[in-house]
N, C-alpha and C positions, 0 to 999 in steps of 0.2 A: 782876413777876418781878426775886428777890434779884441780890443784887454780888455775892455769894458760891453758887457754887456746891461746893465744896470737893475739885472735883472733881480743881487742878494740887495738890494738898496735899501730892503725892510727887513734886512736880516734875516731873510731865508735863505742859503744854497741850495744845489739840487745834487741828489747822489746821483753817479750809474744807474738807468736802468727810468729815469726821470721823477725820481722821487724827490719831493721835496718839503724841510728840514730847515730846522732851525738852526738857525750859523753857531750855538753854544750847545748843540745837541753835544751829545761825546762822542761822536761817534766819527763828527769836522773835528772837535779836538785832539780823537787820534790819531788820525789821518796828518792834520795840521803838525803836531806834534813828529811825524815821524818825518815829514815837510822841514822841519824846521833840524833832527840830529841830519837831514844832506842838503842841508846848507851845511854846518857843519864842517861837517867833513868834506864842502868845500875850500873851506876855507881852512882848514887843517892838509890842507893839497899845493894851498895858496900859498904855504907860510915853506912850504919847502919838504916834503915827505920824502925818505929817501925811492931809490925808482920801485924799488921790492912795493915796498905800502902804500908808493902813487898810486901802482900799474892793481893792486888789490882795492885800496879805496875805489878804485875808480868802480872798480867791478860793484864796492856793496854800496856805492849810491846810486848805480844799475836797478841789484835789487829792492831797492827800499822803495823806488818808483813801485817798481811791483806788493811789495809790502803795502805802499799806499791804493794803488787802486783796488786792493783785493779787502779794505777796511772802507772806501769808499764804493765796492758793491756790494746791498744789502742783503741780496739771494741769493742764498746759500750752494742755489744751482747756475749761479752766475760763473759766468767767464773769466773774470777775475779771486774766484771767491779758497780756488785750490791753486793760486798765485805761487806760492811759496810751496813746498813740500818736506818732506822729509829724511830727502838728499839735500837739502840745502843745509839743513844743521848738523847732517853726520862731515860734508863739505867743509864747516866752519868748526866743527871737531878738530879737523884733521889738524889745517891752518896753524886751530892752537894749540895742537903737540907740537906741530917743526918748530913755529914760533921759541914756547916754554923751552923747546933744549939749548936753543943761546942763549939763554937765560940763569945763571945761580937763582938756586928757592928761594921768598922769601920765606923768613923767617919775623919779621914783623911786619906791621901794616905803614905803609907806604904812605906820604904827603901829593895830588897832583902837583904835578910843575916839573921841573929842569928845563927841559928847553924846549922853544917854542912848540915845535913842532908834538911832543908830546903830550902837554897839558893845552889844545887843539884837541888831542888825543881821548884826555879826559873825561874834556870840554861834548861830547858828544859824547860815551860811556853817559857822561849823566844824563844826557835828553836823553836816548834811543832806554835808558831803565826809565823814564816818566815815561819816553812811549809803550814800555810794556805794561808800566800801571796803570795806564788808562785801556790801550789793549784790554786788559785782566776788566777792568771794571766793566765795560762798552762790554765780552764778553758772558759775563753773569746775569743783565740785564734780558728780559725780551724780546724776542729778535734779536741778538745779540749775533748771537752766529756768526762768529769766529774758526777761524781754524788753527784748532792746536794747533798745527805745525808752523804756521805761524808765532803762537805767543810763544813757543819752544824757542824756536830763531834768533825775534829781540836778546830771549835771553842768550840766546851764546852769542848772539853780534856787539851785549853791552865789555861777557868776557875777553871777548876776540878783542876788543879796543883794549881794553886796558892791561892784553897782551903786548897788543902794537905801541904803548905810550911807554910799555916799560922799554921792550927793543931801539922803540929808537933813541931812543937812553943811553942803553947800551951803546947805542951801532956812533950815535954820537962822541963817544968819551964825555955820558955828564949821569952820575950816581943819583941814582933814584932819593927821592928826601924821605929818610924815618922817621916816622914820629916817635916822637921823647915820650909823649903821656902826659899828663897835668901831672 
């Protein structure tokens, strides 16, 4: 199979179920941003996360493919529509709670940065937040049909990425950078 099909040369692309839409459609923008998030997570892994975080990020990358598939399927009865379920959210919450137990509670805002791995996870968090905003916008449109669990998953995932960035700094012996205000 060739990587190029020439079917998108006019600015049109296909969704699951063979529906064709403009490449600037909000649905395309939403799952494109999820793909971007996945790539940023790949970059974080390439920068050298600790082995526990690397394994977790690998699993998150697999789940983000499911998120992208759900977003590419405009049919609420489609095969992938409910690929992300409430139990995925519960699992993320459990991971957040476990990781937070390693950290001192925050007493002020922190700036993104510290170790290179933490900075990449902070970048991933911001891309995740953008994906979440786009998915919410899609859900509010007629025919948006996005599962509530998927929206909650992206919200929780950005929380997890924030905590993971802090944990990466902690494990590397790098302090979070406090925001000093103006």
